[in-house]
C-alpha positions as CSV (number, residue, x, y, z in Angstrom):
1,M,0.0,0.0,0.0
2,E,2.8,2.4,0.9
3,K,4.5,1.6,-2.3
4,Y,1.8,3.1,-4.5
5,K,0.9,6.0,-2.1
6,K,2.9,8.6,-4.0
7,E,1.5,7.5,-7.4
8,W,-2.1,7.6,-6.2
9,T,-1.6,11.1,-4.6
10,G,-0.2,12.4,-7.8
11,K,-3.1,11.1,-9.9
12,K,-5.6,12.5,-7.3
13,H,-4.1,16.0,-7.6
14,L,-4.1,15.8,-11.4
15,G,-7.8,15.0,-11.4
16,A,-8.5,17.8,-9.0
17,I,-6.8,20.2,-11.4
18,L,-8.1,18.9,-14.7
19,F,-11.8,18.5,-13.7
20,P,-12.6,22.2,-13.1
21,F,-10.4,23.2,-16.1
22,I,-12.3,20.8,-18.5
23,A,-15.7,21.9,-17.1
24,F,-14.7,25.6,-17.6
25,I,-13.8,24.9,-21.3
26,I,-17.0,23.0,-22.0
27,L,-19.0,25.8,-20.4
28,N,-17.3,28.4,-22.6
29,I,-17.9,26.4,-25.7
30,E,-21.6,26.1,-24.9
31,I,-21.9,29.8,-24.2
32,F,-20.2,30.5,-27.6
33,I,-22.6,28.2,-29.4
34,K,-25.6,29.9,-27.8
35,I,-24.3,33.4,-28.8
36,K,-23.9,32.2,-32.4
37,M,-27.5,30.7,-32.3
38,N,-28.9,34.0,-30.9
39,R,-27.2,36.0,-33.7
40,G,-28.7,33.6,-36.3
41,A,-25.3,32.3,-37.4
42,L,-26.2,28.7,-36.6
């Protein structure tokens, strides 16, 4: 268990950083699409 503790901690921190970043990008893409739809471009 102790052997893999560092590896698990690193992956946990990576997920904590990537999850909000990916959610932020998806939100911005959806807002951009809605703006285009409202202007009649899509």
